[in-house]
C-alpha positions in Angstrom: 50.1 -52.3 19.7 53.4 -53.4 21.2 51.5 -55.6 23.7 49.9 -57.6 20.9 53.3 -58.1 19.2 55.0 -59.3 22.3 52.0 -61.5 23.2 52.2 -63.2 19.8 56.0 -63.5 20.1 55.9 -65.1 23.5 53.2 -67.6 22.5 55.1 -68.4 19.3 58.2 -69.3 21.4 56.1 -71.2 24.0 53.7 -73.1 21.7 55.2 -72.8 18.3 53.9 -70.8 15.3 50.4 -72.3 15.4 49.9 -71.3 19.0 51.1 -67.8 18.3 48.8 -67.4 15.4 45.9 -68.7 17.4 46.5 -66.1 20.2 46.9 -63.3 17.7 43.5 -64.3 16.2 42.0 -64.3 19.7 43.5 -60.9 20.3 42.0 -59.6 17.1 38.6 -61.1 17.9 35.7 -59.2 19.5 37.1 -60.1 22.9 39.7 -57.4 22.6 39.3 -53.8 21.4 37.2 -51.0 22.7 34.4 -51.9 25.1 30.9 -52.4 23.8 29.6 -49.2 25.3 32.2 -47.4 23.1 31.1 -49.2 20.0 27.4 -48.6 20.8 28.2 -44.9 21.0 29.8 -45.2 17.6 26.7 -47.0 16.3 24.6 -44.1 17.6 26.9 -41.4 16.3 25.5 -38.8 13.8 27.7 -40.2 11.0 26.4 -43.8 11.3 22.7 -42.8 12.0 22.7 -40.5 8.9 23.9 -43.4 6.7 21.4 -45.8 8.3 18.5 -43.4 8.0 19.4 -42.6 4.3 19.4 -46.4 3.6 15.9 -46.8 5.2 14.6 -43.9 3.1 16.0 -45.4 0.0 14.4 -48.8 0.8 11.0 -47.2 1.5 11.3 -45.3 -1.8 11.9 -48.6 -3.7 8.9 -50.1 -1.9 6.9 -47.1 -2.9 7.9 -47.3 -6.5 6.8 -51.0 -6.7 3.6 -50.2 -4.9 2.8 -47.6 -7.6 3.2 -50.2 -10.4 -0.1 -51.1 -12.0 -1.2 -54.5 -10.7 0.6 -54.4 -7.3 -0.8 -53.3 -3.9 1.5 -53.0 -0.9 0.6 -55.1 2.1 3.4 -54.9 4.5 7.2 -54.2 4.9 9.2 -55.9 7.6 12.5 -54.4 8.6 15.4 -56.0 10.4 18.3 -54.0 11.7 21.5 -55.3 13.3 24.6 -53.5 14.6 27.7 -55.6 15.2 31.3 -54.8 16.1 34.2 -56.1 14.1 38.0 -56.4 14.3 40.1 -56.4 11.2 43.8 -57.4 11.2 45.4 -55.5 8.3 48.6 -57.5 8.7 50.6 -59.1 11.4 52.6 -56.5 13.5 50.1 -53.7 12.7 47.4 -52.5 15.0 44.0 -54.0 14.7 41.2 -51.9 13.2 37.9 -51.9 15.2 34.5 -50.6 14.1 30.8 -51.2 13.7 28.7 -52.8 10.9 25.1 -51.9 10.2 23.0 -54.4 8.4 19.5 -53.1 7.5 17.2 -55.4 5.5 13.6 -55.1 4.3 11.1 -57.6 3.0 8.0 -56.1 1.4 4.9 -58.1 0.4 2.5 -57.1 -2.3 -0.8 -58.4 -3.6 -1.0 -59.1 -7.3 -4.1 -57.9 -9.2 -4.2 -59.7 -12.5 -1.4 -61.7 -14.0 2.2 -61.9 -12.6 3.6 -61.9 -16.1 2.0 -58.5 -16.8 3.4 -57.1 -13.5 6.9 -58.4 -14.4 6.7 -56.8 -17.8 5.8 -53.5 -16.3 8.7 -53.7 -13.8 11.0 -54.3 -16.7 9.5 -51.5 -18.7 10.0 -49.0 -15.9 13.5 -50.2 -15.3 12.9 -51.3 -11.7 13.9 -54.9 -12.2 14.7 -57.5 -14.8 15.8 -61.1 -15.3 19.3 -61.5 -14.0 22.1 -63.5 -15.7 22.2 -67.1 -14.5 25.6 -67.8 -12.9 27.5 -70.7 -14.2 27.2 -73.8 -12.0 29.1 -77.0 -11.8 28.9 -79.3 -14.7 27.5 -82.1 -12.7 24.8 -79.9 -11.0 21.5 -78.6 -12.5 21.6 -75.0 -13.5 20.3 -72.6 -10.8 16.8 -71.1 -11.3 16.8 -67.6 -12.9 16.3 -64.7 -10.6 14.3 -61.5 -11.1 15.6 -58.3 -9.5 18.3 -55.6 -9.7 21.5 -54.7 -7.7 20.6 -54.8 -4.0 17.1 -56.4 -4.5 15.4 -59.6 -5.4 11.8 -60.2 -6.4 9.9 -63.5 -6.0 6.2 -64.5 -6.2 3.8 -67.4 -5.7 4.1 -70.2 -8.3 1.2 -72.6 -9.1 1.2 -75.2 -6.3 4.2 -73.5 -4.6 3.2 -70.5 -2.6 5.9 -68.4 -0.9 6.5 -69.2 2.7 5.7 -66.5 5.3 8.9 -64.5 6.0 10.9 -66.0 8.8 12.2 -63.6 11.4 15.9 -62.8 11.0 18.0 -64.5 13.7 19.6 -62.1 16.0 23.4 -62.2 16.4 24.5 -64.2 19.3 24.6 -62.2 22.6 27.1 -62.5 25.4 30.6 -61.6 26.5 33.0 -61.6 23.5 30.3 -61.7 20.8 30.0 -59.1 18.1 26.3 -58.2 18.8 25.6 -54.6 19.7 21.8 -54.3 19.0 19.1 -56.1 17.0 15.5 -55.0 16.3 12.6 -55.7 14.0 9.5 -53.8 13.0 6.7 -53.8 10.4 4.9 -51.2 8.4 2.0 -51.2 9.0 2.3 -52.5 12.6 -0.7 -54.9 12.2 -0.4 -56.2 8.6 -2.8 -58.8 7.1 -1.8 -62.4 7.4 -0.4 -64.0 4.1 -3.3 -66.5 4.0 -5.9 -63.7 4.2 -4.0 -61.7 1.5 -3.9 -64.7 -0.8 -7.7 -65.2 -0.3 -8.1 -61.6 -1.5 -5.5 -61.4 -4.3 -4.8 -64.9 -5.2 -1.1 -64.3 -5.8 1.6 -62.6 -3.6 4.9 -61.0 -4.7 7.8 -60.4 -2.4 10.5 -57.8 -2.7 13.7 -58.4 -0.7 16.2 -55.6 0.0 19.6 -56.4 1.4 20.9 -59.6 2.7 23.6 -62.1 1.7 24.5 -61.9 -2.0 22.7 -58.6 -2.6 23.7 -56.2 0.0 22.8 -52.6 -0.7 23.3 -49.3 1.0 21.8 -50.7 4.2 25.0 -52.7 4.8 28.0 -50.6 5.7 30.9 -50.4 8.1 32.5 -47.5 10.0 35.9 -47.7 11.6 36.4 -46.5 15.2 38.8 -43.6 15.3 40.6 -43.0 18.6 40.6 -39.6 20.1 
């Protein structure tokens, strides 16, 4: 604590305020703080694993509820899980806070039997999803397309002449000394799902449910501070 204060003070005197702030930022980056093995132990702790497992169960429950909707048949669910470390500077002169962030996401693909409009009506009727308010855009820009979903999830589907692209694998956080990455893994349920092209040949239309991710984080995205002692 005192070391970080004196370090910033010395650099401020030597290089000016900008240099001092830069070193303080570096000191608060993932280069400092507890070693990665300590943060990996935190990521594997009962507290963190319990929250992560509860988030996965919640995601699977949502996938199951959609799969039970008349007109939808579940094809596959792809999960992506990342654990990263973070450093948060509350204010200058105070000790930095270190911890781990879990980011669990799921993308589920469904075959549509019948009309997509009928499926969307049923999702709305059951309270699973609805048309979301369109955010206000810039006056000189076209309005964004309306989205269908609910807090923590989004739903999309094949349009005429514009089929959905196969899901791209989530990029793993950069690895190496000084980076935030602790672990990254992907898996699918079932392990050998049908290819989207084969599924389209069978159903004609595919629907995609996205859980988590930028803009609609759910329970699968959370952070836990590292407590000393």
